[in-house]
C-alpha positions as CSV (number, residue, x, y, z in Angstrom):
1,M,-1.4,41.6,-24.2
2,N,0.8,37.8,-24.2
3,I,-0.7,34.8,-22.2
4,Q,0.7,35.7,-19.2
5,E,0.2,39.4,-18.7
6,E,-3.8,37.8,-19.7
7,K,-4.0,35.1,-16.9
8,I,-2.2,37.8,-14.3
9,S,-5.2,40.3,-15.2
10,L,-7.8,37.7,-15.0
11,A,-6.3,36.7,-11.7
12,Q,-6.7,40.0,-10.5
13,L,-10.1,40.4,-11.6
14,L,-10.8,37.2,-10.3
15,M,-9.7,38.5,-6.8
16,E,-11.8,41.3,-6.9
17,T,-15.3,39.8,-7.0
18,N,-17.3,38.8,-4.5
19,D,-19.8,37.4,-6.4
20,P,-20.3,33.6,-5.6
21,E,-22.3,33.1,-8.9
22,L,-19.5,34.2,-11.0
23,I,-16.9,32.3,-9.3
24,R,-18.8,29.1,-9.6
25,S,-19.5,29.8,-13.3
26,I,-15.6,30.4,-13.6
27,R,-14.9,27.2,-12.0
28,E,-17.3,25.1,-14.6
29,I,-15.3,26.9,-17.5
30,L,-12.1,26.1,-16.3
31,S,-13.1,22.4,-14.8
32,K,-14.4,21.3,-18.2
33,N,-11.0,21.9,-20.0
34,K,-9.4,19.8,-17.5
35,P,-9.3,15.7,-18.7
36,M,-11.5,13.9,-15.7
37,D,-9.9,11.2,-14.4
38,F,-11.8,8.0,-14.2
39,W,-10.8,7.4,-10.5
40,D,-12.7,10.4,-9.5
41,E,-15.7,9.0,-10.8
42,L,-15.8,5.8,-8.9
43,S,-17.8,5.4,-5.7
44,R,-16.2,4.7,-2.3
45,D,-17.0,0.7,-2.5
46,E,-15.8,0.6,-6.2
47,K,-12.3,2.4,-5.3
48,A,-12.1,-0.2,-1.9
49,E,-12.9,-3.1,-4.6
50,I,-9.9,-1.8,-6.7
51,Q,-7.4,-1.3,-4.4
52,A,-8.1,-4.9,-2.4
53,A,-7.6,-6.4,-5.8
54,D,-4.1,-4.7,-6.3
55,K,-3.4,-6.1,-2.9
56,E,-4.0,-9.7,-3.8
57,I,-2.3,-9.2,-7.2
58,A,0.8,-8.1,-5.4
59,R,0.6,-11.2,-3.1
60,E,0.1,-13.2,-6.0
61,E,-3.2,-14.5,-5.0
62,T,-4.6,-14.4,-8.4
63,T,-6.1,-17.4,-10.8
64,S,-5.2,-17.9,-14.8
65,Y,-8.8,-17.3,-16.4
66,E,-8.0,-21.3,-17.4
67,K,-7.9,-22.6,-14.3
68,F,-11.0,-20.3,-13.1
69,I,-12.9,-21.4,-16.6
70,K,-12.3,-24.8,-15.8
71,K,-13.3,-25.2,-12.7
72,H,-17.1,-23.7,-13.8
73,R,-17.3,-26.0,-16.8
């Protein structure tokens, strides 16, 4: 059986099951193979801060590191 046939066979078995625990287990196994995007790990507030910073950068509302440090020395 080639890989495509194997995937179809597994999909058919999955469609036939009504066991929620089995479905959860399969989802968990498959999600472990998928690389996690750090964005999905961030809180809503952290995402909002990053998006606000992106907008400030786009509007060129930034200060160089040197200017920032000079003010605080």
